[in-house]
C-alpha positions in Angstrom: -31.6 -42.4 -57.2 -32.2 -44.9 -54.5 -30.4 -44.5 -51.2 -28.0 -47.0 -50.0 -29.0 -48.8 -46.8 -27.6 -47.5 -43.7 -25.5 -49.2 -41.1 -27.1 -52.1 -39.1 -28.8 -50.7 -35.9 -30.3 -52.8 -32.8 -33.8 -52.4 -32.0 -33.0 -50.3 -28.8 -31.1 -48.0 -31.3 -34.2 -47.6 -33.4 -36.4 -46.8 -30.7 -34.0 -44.3 -28.7 -33.1 -46.6 -25.9 -29.6 -46.2 -24.7 -27.5 -48.7 -22.7 -24.1 -48.4 -21.6 -23.5 -52.3 -21.4 -24.5 -53.1 -18.0 -25.1 -56.9 -17.2 -27.7 -57.2 -14.6 -30.6 -54.7 -14.6 -32.9 -53.5 -12.0 -35.6 -51.8 -14.0 -38.0 -49.0 -12.8 -41.6 -48.7 -14.3 -44.8 -47.0 -13.7 -48.5 -47.2 -14.4 -48.6 -43.9 -16.6 -47.3 -46.1 -19.4 -49.6 -48.7 -21.1 -48.5 -52.4 -19.9 -47.9 -53.2 -23.7 -45.3 -50.5 -24.2 -43.7 -51.5 -20.9 -43.5 -55.1 -22.0 -41.9 -54.2 -25.2 -39.4 -52.1 -23.8 -38.5 -54.8 -21.1 -38.1 -57.2 -24.1 -35.6 -55.0 -25.8 -33.7 -54.6 -22.4 -33.5 -58.3 -22.0 -32.0 -58.8 -25.5 -29.0 -56.7 -24.4 -28.8 -57.2 -20.7 -30.2 -59.5 -17.9 -33.4 -58.1 -16.2 -33.1 -59.5 -12.8 -35.9 -57.3 -11.1 -38.7 -55.0 -11.9 -40.0 -52.4 -9.7 -43.3 -50.7 -9.8 -43.1 -47.3 -8.8 -46.8 -46.4 -8.6 -49.3 -44.8 -10.9 -52.6 -46.0 -12.5 -53.8 -44.2 -15.4 -53.1 -46.8 -17.7 -53.0 -49.9 -15.7 -56.0 -51.8 -14.5 -56.0 -53.6 -11.1 -56.2 -56.9 -12.8 -52.8 -56.2 -14.4 -50.9 -55.7 -11.3 -52.9 -58.9 -10.1 -51.2 -60.9 -12.7 -48.0 -58.9 -13.7 -46.2 -61.7 -15.5 -48.8 -62.3 -18.0 -48.6 -58.4 -18.9 -45.2 -57.5 -18.3 -43.3 -60.7 -18.5 -42.0 -60.4 -14.9 -43.1 -60.4 -11.3 -43.4 -56.8 -9.9 -41.8 -55.4 -6.7 -44.3 -53.3 -5.4 -44.1 -51.0 -2.1 -45.6 -47.8 -1.0 -43.3 -45.7 -3.0 -40.4 -45.9 -5.4 -37.7 -45.6 -2.8 -39.0 -48.3 -0.7 -39.5 -50.4 -3.9 -35.8 -49.9 -5.2 -34.5 -50.5 -1.7 -36.2 -54.0 -1.5 -34.8 -54.9 -5.0 -31.3 -53.8 -3.9 -31.6 -55.9 -0.9 -32.9 -58.9 -3.1 -30.7 -59.2 -6.0 -27.0 -58.4 -7.0 -27.4 -55.8 -10.1 -24.8 -53.7 -12.1 -27.3 -50.9 -13.0 -30.7 -49.4 -12.2 -32.6 -48.6 -15.4 -35.2 -46.0 -15.0 -38.2 -46.6 -17.2 -40.6 -44.6 -15.1 -41.4 -40.9 -15.6 -43.4 -37.9 -14.5 -45.6 -37.5 -12.6 -44.9 -40.7 -10.7 -41.1 -40.5 -10.6 -40.2 -36.6 -11.1 -36.7 -35.4 -11.6 -36.1 -34.8 -7.9 -37.1 -38.4 -7.1 -34.9 -39.7 -9.7 -32.0 -38.0 -8.1 -32.9 -39.8 -4.8 -33.3 -43.0 -6.5 -29.9 -42.7 -7.9 -28.5 -42.0 -4.7 -29.7 -45.1 -3.4 -28.3 -46.9 -6.3 -24.9 -45.5 -6.2 -24.5 -46.0 -2.4 -24.9 -49.7 -3.2 -22.0 -49.6 -6.0 -24.8 -49.9 -8.8 -25.2 -47.5 -11.8 -28.1 -45.4 -12.5 -29.5 -44.9 -16.0 -32.4 -43.0 -17.2 -32.8 -41.5 -20.5 -30.1 -39.0 -21.3 -28.5 -39.5 -17.8 -25.8 -42.3 -16.8 -24.4 -41.9 -13.2 -21.7 -44.3 -12.0 -20.4 -44.9 -8.7 -17.4 -43.3 -7.6 -14.2 -44.9 -7.8 -11.8 -44.7 -4.8 -8.1 -45.8 -4.6 -6.2 -47.5 -1.6 -3.4 -46.0 0.3 -1.2 -48.2 1.9 -1.1 -47.2 5.5 -1.4 -49.3 8.6 -3.6 -47.0 10.8 -7.1 -46.0 10.7 -8.3 -43.7 7.9 -11.4 -41.4 8.4 -13.2 -39.3 6.1 -15.0 -36.0 6.9 -17.3 -35.1 4.1 -20.2 -32.7 3.6 -23.4 -32.2 1.6 -22.1 -28.6 0.4 -19.9 -25.8 0.9 -19.1 -24.3 4.2 -21.2 -26.8 6.1 -18.4 -27.0 8.7 -15.9 -29.9 7.5 -12.7 -28.2 8.3 -13.8 -27.3 11.8 -14.8 -30.8 12.4 -11.8 -32.4 11.0 -9.6 -30.0 12.9 -11.4 -30.7 16.0 -11.2 -34.3 15.7 -7.5 -34.1 15.2 -7.0 -32.0 18.4 -9.2 -34.7 20.3 -6.8 -37.3 18.7 -3.7 -35.4 19.8 -4.8 -35.1 23.5 -5.4 -38.9 23.6 -1.7 -39.3 22.5 -2.4 -40.2 18.7 -0.4 -38.6 16.1 -2.9 -37.8 13.0 -2.1 -36.0 9.8 -4.9 -34.3 7.6 -5.2 -34.5 3.8 -7.2 -31.8 2.6 -8.3 -31.0 -0.8 -9.8 -27.6 -2.2 -10.4 -25.4 -5.1 -7.4 -23.1 -4.2 -5.1 -26.0 -3.1 -1.5 -26.4 -4.3 -0.5 -27.8 -7.9 1.4 -30.6 -6.2 0.5 -32.0 -2.7 2.2 -29.7 -0.1 2.9 -30.5 3.5 2.0 -27.7 6.0 4.0 -28.2 9.2 2.4 -28.0 12.7 4.1 -24.9 13.6 2.7 -22.7 10.6 1.5 -19.5 11.5 0.6 -16.0 10.6 4.2 -15.1 9.3 4.3 -18.1 6.9 0.4 -17.4 5.7 1.5 -13.8 4.9 4.5 -15.0 3.0 2.6 -17.4 1.0 -0.2 -14.9 0.2 2.9 -12.3 -1.1 3.9 -15.0 -3.5 0.4 -15.3 -5.0 -0.7 -18.3 -2.9 -4.3 -18.9 -1.6 -3.0 -18.4 2.0 -6.4 -19.4 3.6 -6.8 -22.6 1.9 -8.5 -25.4 4.3 -5.3 -27.4 4.9 -3.4 -24.1 6.0 -6.2 -23.5 8.3 -6.1 -27.0 9.5 -2.3 -27.0 10.4 -2.5 -23.5 12.1 -5.5 -24.3 14.1 -5.0 -27.9 15.0 -1.3 -28.1 15.3 -0.9 -31.3 13.0 0.9 -32.0 9.8 -1.4 -31.3 7.1 -1.1 -32.0 3.2 -2.9 -29.8 0.9 -4.2 -30.9 -2.5 -6.0 -29.3 -5.5 -9.3 -30.2 -7.0 -11.3 -28.9 -10.0 -14.9 -29.8 -10.8 -17.3 -31.7 -8.9 -19.9 -34.5 -10.0 -23.0 -35.8 -8.2 -21.6 -38.8 -6.9 -18.8 -36.9 -5.1 -16.1 -37.3 -7.8 -14.0 -34.6 -9.0 -12.7 -34.0 -12.6 -9.0 -33.3 -11.7 -7.4 -33.8 -8.4 -4.0 -34.9 -6.8 -5.6 -36.1 -3.8 -4.6 -39.7 -3.9 -0.9 -38.5 -4.1 -1.3 -36.4 -1.2 -2.8 -39.2 1.0 0.3 -41.4 -0.2 2.5 -38.4 1.0 0.7 -38.3 4.5 1.1 -41.9 4.9 4.8 -41.5 4.8 5.2 -38.9 7.5 7.3 -40.0 10.2 5.2 -40.8 13.2 1.8 -40.3 11.7 -0.4 -43.3 13.0 -4.0 -41.9 11.8 -5.1 -40.1 8.5 -7.9 -37.8 8.5 -9.4 -37.2 4.9 -11.3 -33.8 4.4 -13.5 -33.4 1.5 -14.3 -30.2 -0.5 -17.5 -28.8 -0.9 -19.6 -31.6 -1.9 -16.8 -33.8 -3.3 -15.6 -36.8 -1.6 -11.9 -37.9 -0.9 -11.3 -40.3 -3.8 -9.2 -42.6 -1.2 -11.1 -45.4 0.6 -11.6 -44.6 4.2 -12.3 -46.9 7.3 -15.0 -44.7 8.6 -16.9 -41.6 7.4 -18.4 -38.4 9.1 -20.7 -36.3 7.0 -21.6 -32.7 7.9 -25.1 -32.0 6.6 -25.9 -28.7 5.3 -29.4 -27.3 4.2 -32.6 -29.2 3.7 -32.0 -28.5 -0.1 -28.7 -30.0 -0.1 -30.0 -33.3 1.7 -32.8 -33.6 -0.8 -30.8 -33.6 -3.8 -28.5 -36.2 -5.0 -25.5 -35.2 -3.1 -27.3 -35.4 0.4 -28.9 -38.9 0.4 -25.7 -40.6 -1.1 -23.2 -38.9 1.3 -25.7 -39.6 4.2 -26.2 -43.2 3.5 -22.5 -43.8 3.5 -21.9 -42.1 6.8 -21.1 -43.7 9.9 -21.8 -40.4 11.8 -24.0 -37.5 10.6 -23.6 -34.1 12.1 -26.5 -31.7 11.3 -26.9 -28.1 12.4 -29.1 -27.8 15.5 -30.1 -24.5 14.7 -32.2 -26.0 11.4 -34.3 -28.7 12.7 -35.7 -29.4 9.4 -32.3 -30.2 8.2 -31.7 -32.5 11.4 -35.0 -34.3 10.4 -34.1 -34.8 6.9 -30.8 -36.0 7.7 -32.4 -38.8 9.8 -34.4 -39.8 6.8 -31.4 -41.0 5.0 -28.4 -41.3 7.4 -26.6 -44.8 7.7 -25.4 -44.1 11.1 -25.9 -42.1 14.2 -27.1 -38.0 13.7 -26.1 -35.7 16.1 -27.3 -32.2 16.0 -24.3 -29.8 16.5 -23.4 -26.0 16.4 -20.2 -24.3 15.6 -19.1 -22.0 18.4 -16.4 -19.3 17.3 -13.5 -19.0 19.8 -10.4 -17.4 19.7 -7.3 -19.5 19.1 -5.4 -17.3 21.9 -6.5 -15.2 24.8 -6.8 -11.4 24.2 -5.4 -8.7 26.5 -8.0 -7.1 28.6 -7.5 -3.6 27.1 -8.2 -5.2 23.3 -10.4 -3.1 21.0 -11.7 -6.2 18.7 -12.8 -6.4 15.1 -14.2 -9.7 14.2 -14.4 -11.0 10.5 -16.1 -14.2 9.3 -17.8 -16.0 6.3 -21.1 -16.0 8.5 -20.8 -16.0 12.1 -22.1 -13.0 13.8 -20.2 -13.3 17.1 -17.4 -14.8 18.9 -17.5 -16.5 22.3 -16.3 -14.3 25.2 -15.6 -11.0 23.1 -17.7 -8.1 22.3 -16.2 -6.6 19.0 -16.5 -3.3 18.2 -16.6 -3.8 14.5 -18.3 -7.2 13.2 -17.9 -8.3 9.5 -19.4 -11.5 7.9 -18.0 -10.5 4.6 -14.7 -12.5 4.3 -16.0 -14.0 1.2 -17.3 -10.6 -0.3 -14.1 -8.6 -1.0 -16.0 -5.2 -2.0 -17.9 -5.3 1.3 -14.9 -6.5 3.2 -12.8 -3.4 1.9 -15.5 -1.1 3.7 -15.5 -3.3 7.0 -11.8 -3.0 7.3 -11.7 0.7 6.8 -14.4 0.8 9.8 -12.3 -1.3 12.0 -9.3 1.2 11.3 -11.5 4.2 11.8 -12.8 2.7 15.2 -9.2 2.3 16.5 -9.4 -1.5 16.7 -6.1 -3.3 17.9 -7.0 -6.7 17.4 -8.4 -8.4 14.2 -10.1 -11.6 15.0 -10.6 -13.5 11.7 -11.5 -17.0 10.7 -9.0 -18.3 8.3 -11.1 -18.5 5.2 -11.5 -16.6 1.9 -9.5 -13.1 2.1 -8.6 -13.5 5.9 -4.8 -13.4 4.8 -4.5 -11.3 1.6 -6.8 -8.6 2.7 -7.7 -8.8 6.8 -4.1 -9.7 7.9 -2.5 -7.3 5.4 -4.7 -4.5 6.5 -3.7 -5.1 10.1 -0.1 -5.2 9.4 -0.4 -1.7 7.6 -2.4 -0.2 10.5 -0.5 -1.9 13.2 -3.1 -4.1 14.6 -2.7 -7.8 15.7 -4.2 -10.5 14.1 -5.6 -13.5 16.3 -7.2 -16.3 14.6 -10.8 -17.7 15.5 -11.5 -21.3 15.2 -15.1 -22.7 15.0 -15.4 -25.3 17.6 -18.0 -28.1 17.0 -20.3 -28.6 20.0 -22.9 -31.4 20.4 -26.6 -30.3 21.1 -27.7 -32.7 23.8 -25.2 -35.1 22.9 -21.4 -35.5 23.7 -19.9 -35.0 20.4 -16.3 -35.4 21.5 -17.3 -38.9 22.9 -18.8 -39.8 19.6 -15.8 -38.7 17.5 -13.5 -40.7 19.8 -15.7 -43.8 19.6 -15.8 -43.6 15.7 -12.1 -43.4 15.8 -11.9 -46.3 18.2 -14.2 -48.2 15.8 -11.8 -47.4 12.6 -9.0 -48.6 14.8 -10.6 -51.7 15.6 -11.2 -52.4 11.9 -7.6 -52.6 11.2 -7.0 -55.4 13.6 -10.0 -57.2 12.1 -12.0 -57.0 15.3 -14.7 -54.9 13.9 -16.4 -55.1 10.5 -15.5 -52.0 8.0 -18.0 -49.3 7.4 
């Protein structure tokens, strides 16, 4: 029995090529593919889209010098050729308007790590990136109606210091007579945007914890330590371009914009995810070299007007400088108590990683706030040592374990904040300068970033 003909398919479908319907394409090719094969692939692409630029990424196994001398004869297009694929794509993005970068290059010229960096460059310009089996689209942000400056604080990953930097900026602005509000999103944030008032303290955090709420969420830390109204938001999931699968952040930003007296908004990211609301200026806190070299790092650094990189990691500082769109300042986080201790205090210090707190010699030190089983042993040690004051970051299990344990044994809880300090640079001045730039952009006297 003869089989019936199948549905009509395009040539690209027959050959395995997949397009997502983009109009103007920058195409990446290499010399490990034979020119004739690449020529035919470009022809198929051109039948479904407009090829506006072709970048030769390197490699010469199947390409003779004579081919590259007359590329139009062999490929049908002039080629952009630079020392590497990154420089070539940068040239193409500068030269033409495109909807997507389509990557026909392959190992070993363009390995996966390089593809992610190329994708970051494309996404930073608002251009999609497509490779076989992978499509990445630029993040879409919404606008919030607000007359004052909006500054985003993002990071290349988890626990880079975003909350410390955002809270510190809020304190600096308060000292300058500005009334900021922070909008923060986290994996343990509230189901509906929630305002934490500037006078939030330990009693409120303990009450939240006993109701089953994550009482050490970033927005609560911001409110307690910076003393400004903070809107907590929730997010679930994180994509390579900074998107999150589910978040109520836009609603939280609108709520913050309506708070009486607020004249500046600070948007705080979560992990490597980016607040999905347009900001006038962006600060990026760079984590490890591994984060910077992946897709998340270059994309976030390219977008940033100011990059802070941990001074204790020189390789991270240098990696950040390779990608940063703005100034890079090495910095460190200095743990300090939020209120002075009495002279006879016997202290225990609890953190997620810091081993010391400025001006204090704890009898017990724990870096296990995020490791509950080990934290239990450290709390027992603090009680056995007769510690009268539990110094703790507002992170992880700080409230539901440390603060509740302190309450049971009669110890006093003192919060610790991580103060960002510039290394060979005046970080406070740089933060204020960024705020002034964002303010000027609202009046049209400075181009937006």
